[in-house]
Each structure stands twice: as C-alpha cells, then as structure tokens.
N, C-alpha and C positions, 0 to 999 in steps of 0.2 A: 620576638620571636618569630621564625619563619612560617608562614601562612602558607600551606600545600593544599591542595585536593588530594584526596584519596585513593586517585587513580594514577598519582604521582609518587606513592610512599614508598615504592621500589627502589626510586633515586637518593631517598634521604634514611637510608639505614642509620641506626645508631643516633640519627639526630636529631635535637629537641625543635617540636615543628608546633604550630596551630592548627585545627581542623575546625571549621564553622559549617556548623551543619545541622541535623536535627538526630532527636534520638528515636531509632528504630526498634529497637528492643531493649528488654534490660532483666538479663539472670541473677541471682545471687545464691552463694553458696552459705551466707552468713557472714564468713570472712573475707569473702572476697565477691566484689561486684564485675560483673560483665555486660557493662553497657554498649550495645550495637550502634555505632554513628553511620547516618549517609549523609552525604552533602548532593547529589546528585550525579556526582559521576563515579561512584562506588561507595562499598560497605566494608567496615573495619572493625573490628570486634576490639573496647578498649578493656583494662586491666585495671582495679584499683584493689589494693592490699589494705584490709583495714588496720593493721597494725603498722605500717610505713605511711599512708595517706594521712594528711591534713586534716583535721577534722570535718571543714568545712565544706571540703571536695566530698569526701564520704556523704555528711547530712545532705549535701546540695543535688547529689544524685541517688540515693538511696531510695527515696519513693518518689521519683520524678516521674511524670505521665510519658508515656509513648508520644511521639510526633512535638515533644516541645522543643522547641530551640535552642542550641547551645553551641558555646565554642569551648572545645579542649585542646589543652596544651600538653604534652608529653613527649616521651622518648621515642623513636619507632624502631620495634623490634620484629625479626625474620621468626617467625613460626609456623612452620611446615602444615601444622594439624589445623590453623584456623583456615576460615575461608580466604581467599586471596593471600596465602601466605604471609601475612605482616600482621601485627598488632600492634596497640601503640596502650606505653605505661602510663598514664594518666598522673599529671602532677597537679592538674588547675583545671577550673571550670567557672565558665561562667554562664549562667542562664539568661537567656535573651529573653524568654517568654516560656512561663510555665501554662503548659496545653489543659485544656478540658478536656475530660473525657474521650478518648478516640473511641467513633462509632463502629469503625472496623477492626476487628478483633480476630484470633484465630478461630471463633468458632465459624461455623457454615455459612452462610449467606447467601440468600435467595439472588438470583441474576438482578430482578427489580431491585433492591434494596442496594445492589453496587452499581447499576447503574443511577440511581438517584444520588449516590455517593460518587459519579466518577470522578468527581474533582480531588476527589482523598485517594479512591483507590489508585490514580495514577501512582503512587507511591510505593506501591508493592513491588517487591525483588519479579514475579511475573510480568506486570503491566510495562515495569522498567526494560525487561528483555526485548518483550514485543516491539515497543515503539523504537528502541534502539536499533532491532532489525530493520523497520520501517526506514528511520534515518540512513541506515546504509543503503537501502533498496535506491533510496532516493540520491544519493550521492553516486552510487554507480551508476543510476540512468542519465544524471546531467555527464558525468565524466565519457560515459560511452559516445552521447552524440558530440560532446564539444571536443572529441580527442580525433572524431573522424568527418570534421569539416562541416557539420551541421552547425544552423546559426538558429539561435533562440529568436522567436518570435511571438511575445503575446501576442493572445487574441483577445477579443469583447466578452465582456460576461453577460452583458446586454445586448441581445440578439435580435433583432426586428421580424426573423422567422424562424421556421422550425427547418434542422436538416435531416431528421427522420421523423417527420409527421407531428403532428400536433397532441396527440392523447398523454403523450406522457413531458408536456411543458408545465415551465411553473409561470403564470404569467402574471407579470406585474404592471403597475401604471406607471406611464412615463409622463411626460410634461404634454400641455394641451391635449389632455383626453387620447393621448396615443398609446396604445398597446406593447411591449417590450417583453421580452421572454429571458428567462434564465438558460445562460447556453447549456446545449444538451454534449456538446463538441464543438471544439475549435476546429474542426475539418477545411470545411469550405473555406475559411481564411487561409489556413494552412497552403491550400491549393493557389492561392495567390500568391503567397509568401515564396512558394516553392518554385514559382512561376519567374521570380526576380532572383532569388538567392540561388536556386539549385537544390539545395537538401535543406531543410527547416524543420525544428520542430515547436510545438507549445507544450507547456504545463502548467499545470493550474487546475480549479473546481471546477466541477461540471453537476450538473442538477438535475436528476430524472425522477418524474410525479408518477412512477409506477404505484399504486398502491398495493405494495409487493410484503409481505411478510418472510420471506426466505432467508435461512442463513448468508445468502449471496450479497441482497443487497441493502443497499444504503441508499437516500436521498440525496446526498451530497456527498462528493468522493472527489478523489485527485485523480487524472488522467495524463499520461503524456503521451505527444502523438506526434510522431515525424511524420513527412512526406516528402515524396524523391521526385523532380522531374524526371522524365524518361525511363520509370520502373514501371514494369512488366508484373502481373502477378507472380511469377518465378522469383523475381528478384525481393518482394516483398514478403515470401517465403522464408527465402533466405535471411533476409535482413531479421525479422522476426526471431528466426532459429539463435541466430548468434547472438542477438541482444540478449534474450531471455537466458541462454548459457552463460554470457558474460557476470550478470546479475546473480545469478544462484553461484559462482564461482565467486564472487567478489563477497558474499555474505561466508560463504563457507571458511574465506581465507580470513576475514576479519571479526567475526560474530560468533565463534566456535562456541565462546564462552556464554552466550546468550541461546543459544540454542540449545546447550546444556539445561539449563535453566528450564527451556521449556518441555525438556526431556524428548528433542526432536530427533528419530531415528536419521541420522546423516547421510547412511548409507544408500537413502533413498535419493538424496539429492546428489549424491555423487554421481552417479548415474545419468544426470540430464548433461548431454553432450550432442552435439551433431553428429549424423542427419537425425532429424525428427519422422518419425514415422508417417507416411502423408497417405490421406483417402480420401477420395474422391467423394462426393455427397451421395451418389448412388451405391458405391461398396459400403457405407458407413449405415445405409438404410439394409440392403443385405444383413449386415453384421446385427442389426436389431431384429431383423426378422428372424434370423437364425437364432436368437436366443427367444419367441417368443413375446417381444415386445410388440404391445398394439401401437405403432407408428405407421402414420399413410404418407406415401412418397407425395412431397410438394409442401410439406409443411417445414416448421425451422426445430432443431431440438429445444428440449426442455429440460429441465435439470436431471431428470432419472433420464435422460437418452445421454445426455454427457457424461454424466456420472458413469454410466455402464461402458459407453465408448473408451473413456480413458483409462479406467479399472485395467481395460485389458491390456496396457502398456506400462512400461516402467521408465519410459520418459515423455513430455509433452507428444501429442499427437495433433496433425493440422488436418482438418477436413477443409475441403475447397470445390466452390463451384457449388455454390449452392442453388437451388430453384431462383431467378430473379425475382420474382413476389413476394419473396420474403426477404427481400433484402431493400438496401437504401434506393431511393431512385436515381443516385449518381453511380452505381455500380456499373462500371463495363459489361457489355455481354458477351458470352464466349462464342468467338466467330463459328466454329464447329457445330455449337447446339445455342443458340440464341438464347432457348429459354432457361439456359443457365447464368447466373452471374460468375464474374471474376473475382470472385470473395474466398476469404480464408479464415477459419477461425482456430484458434492456438489453444487445444483443451490440455488441462495441467492434468498432471496422475494423480492418483489417490482420491480420485472422486471429487476435486476440486473445480471442474468445469470449467467453463471459457474464461480464460484469462487476456487473450488477445483477439481483436475481431479487426478485420481491413481488409485489402485487396485493390485492385485495378480502380481508375474513375475511366468515368465516361469522357473522349476526348473530342466527340462530334457535338457540334452546334445543334445543328437538327434532330438527332437522336435525344439530345438533353431536354432543348423544349419538348421534344414528343412524353420523357417520360415526367416531365414537372406537370404537364397536362394531366396525365394517367391518373398521376397520384395526388390530382385535385389540390396543387399547390398554386399560390398567385405568381405568376410568370414577374411581374412588378420587381417582387420583391428580391427574387434573384436576377435584376439586371445587369450587377456587377460581375455575378458568379457567369452570367452567360456570356460577359467579354472575356474571359479567360481562354474561351474557344474562340473568341472571333480575333484574337491578337497574339499568336504564336502558340494554338494548342498543339501538345505533345501528350504521349501515351504520360501517366504517371499514376501514382498509388503510394499507399501509406496505409496506417495502424493505429487503432489507440489502444493501449495499457493500460487498467486501473489499477492504481497501486495497492489499494488494500486489497482485492482477489488476490494480487501476487503475494503479497505478505503473509496473508491468512494459510495460504498453499507452502510456502516455505517455512513458516511457525507449527503446521499442520494444528489449525485452531478450528475449532467446531463453528464458530461465528463469525463473521467479518466483523462484529461490532467491538472488537478487542482490538483492531488494526488501526484506529483513528483514534487521537487524542477525545474528542467528543464527536461520537456517533449521531447523526442524523437519519431516523427511521421514522417510518410510518406513525406510531406513536409515540416518539421521542423525538423531543426540541429542547428539553433543557438537561443537564445546566448547560 
C-alpha cells in the first residue's frame, strides 16, 4: 500500500494509503474510535467503526497509550469538519512500539517540568507551530541573501579574542595551554570576507556568557550577519528594513496555519512595511524623558526603555547614532559629532526590543588602533584585522540578527526559550 505523509493526503483522496507515525490522541464514543495520528508533517484524525472493523484493529487501538508508534492503513476521505479537512478510515494497524504512560498530559504543567521534558514537549502542536515558523524564518534569511548576490562565508566558533569585550565570553582550553573563546559574533571575519567578495554573510551559533535571566536572553543562539563593502550607515539601515520586511512577508505567506495555532494577531505583522520610523538617539532619550522614565543620556537602552520606544509604533523602529562609549570599538564615529557612533538598532514592535544591531565600521587604521587601545584590548590579537585597513580599506558595514528574538516577535511568544529546540540559559543545560 502507498506510504504517504499526512501533509500530502489531499493529493490522495479516495486512495488506500499507509501512514507511519505516532498516536497523538485517542477519543472513543464506545462504538467508534477516533485516533489522531501525527507523523511530523501534520496530524490527521482516523475513524474506526467497531461494527465494521476487524476485531484485531479495534483491540490494537482501543487502549493504546499516547505516543505509541504505529503504522495505519486505510482510505483517505474528505471531511470539512475535521482538522486539516481529511480523515482516514482505518482498515489495518501495526503497533511498532507500545509507549509507557506519557508524562505530558492535558493537565497544566509548570514551565520547569516542561523544560525538563523538552525532548518530549517538542511533539506538541504549539511547539510544532513555533519551530516550523523558525524553519521558515531561516529559509527566508538564506533565500534573501542568496538571491541578492551575497556569498555565505562560515566564520570560526573558536576565536582568539573578543570582538565586543571579554566579560561575556565563554573561555575554553585550546592546545598547549592556549586560551580560546566561543564566538560572540562572526563580524570581524565578515569584514575580511566582504573585502574579498563585496557582499557576504555568516550564519551560525553564537555564545554570550551574560548572567541574565530575562525572557529575551539565551546563552547559545543563532545569528545571521551580513557585511557589505562600500556601505554607509544609511545603506545598512535600508538593508535591515528590507530584510526584516521580507522575512515577515514570507512567514505570513507560508505559515498562516502555524500562526493560527499560536493565536497570533497577524494584522499586527501585516503592518510591517518600509519605511520604518527612524529615531536619532537624542530623540529617543527625549521620548523617554517625556514619559517620565529615569534614563541618563550616554547610557545604553535597557529592556524597559526598548519596550517603551517600540510600543509607540506599529512597525519596527530604527534608533541610530548612539554614544560611542556604549558601542563596540570598531564602530565608525559620526563626523559631525565624533562622540556618536554610526550604529543602529532595530526595535521590534509590541515590546519585543532589539532584533537587529549593526552599523558602519571604522575604515581608518590609525583610529582603529586607537580604539583598540582605549578598550584595553591586545593589539597583537587583532593584527590580521588591522591588515584590512592597510590593504584597500573602504567604508563598510553590516548587522546581526538573532533568529530566536525574531521568531519570538513574529510568534508573539512570552519567552525566548520556546524559539529553539533545546534552549541554553543561565540555569538550563539539559536536555
């Protein structure tokens, strides 16, 4: 019999097929069994009528525990009232493994319990929807850059030095008592590949050893970082705007059903379109002061500040030209006001805070050496990075976007931990 996936059943109406998966749920009216089967691609309801079914089919299913692995055969039938619009009239069943009592039930479970059972929680309808949206975001990211001439250049996970200070680095032992660090960002290496290819991006795991327990932080997350030669701050802001708009449009186009499962108000996402509002840092500070928020000029925005600013707009807002002292050493200064850096953060609406951070890089060798010294960083660790200013230096810039923060916003999730299959947080290292 033809084995098909549940996502394909619409193409097999009235055909006899075999489905291979797991028992998601089981209801009974006494005379009819309604087993729900999932196979990873979707969920379909089965129907077994006691008076018509073979006795062995009924007995195999009537007391089968949830998440038992099964192969069922039967005819696909259109049923508008059923989830997905189709049912399968089951004529045969093979139990591959009878599961033990499933620990995740319909009753309410605490967050810690669910996180301890994350390897099983992934099977739920809600988690499926979130991770399918994540998958679509990742596909959209790759397609966006690949279709626009960017070259994917993988960057190292082991690095010899920090790109944004050493306080949030995971230190590891390398060979012969050498210290290495897990990467915070591939950006410095992106600058080298952009000088070779013009437009590049890297995409991979990054690590931040911040002892933070907020709903926006993970210690291990995935980040995409484009870098463009001859790009100014304005170019980077336009790129970020177009990039984020395209991702949201892609999810709305292809993952409506998943957003429906998550009860996401998609009308909020449909407002994401260029141009995004732009606020110079000074304007953002004035806005906070007018709201009575205790913020001192010269500081970096915290979560409450970002939340307040972003909630004032129906689409992402770009804050630019921050004080240089709160930005990384490689940020180019504003010629009109050297105390400001040509950096920009994109804040997602609905209080989700920063999803993109980037800007224009220093192109001057002398200024970059000065900044490295001011940040008390060892110049010898950046000898190769300084070479990029010795041999054909040009204005250039880029940004980084954390996949998980983007997914949290698009799905309207309360906590970032649901956006990645196995989250790593301050007090969470397993499963």
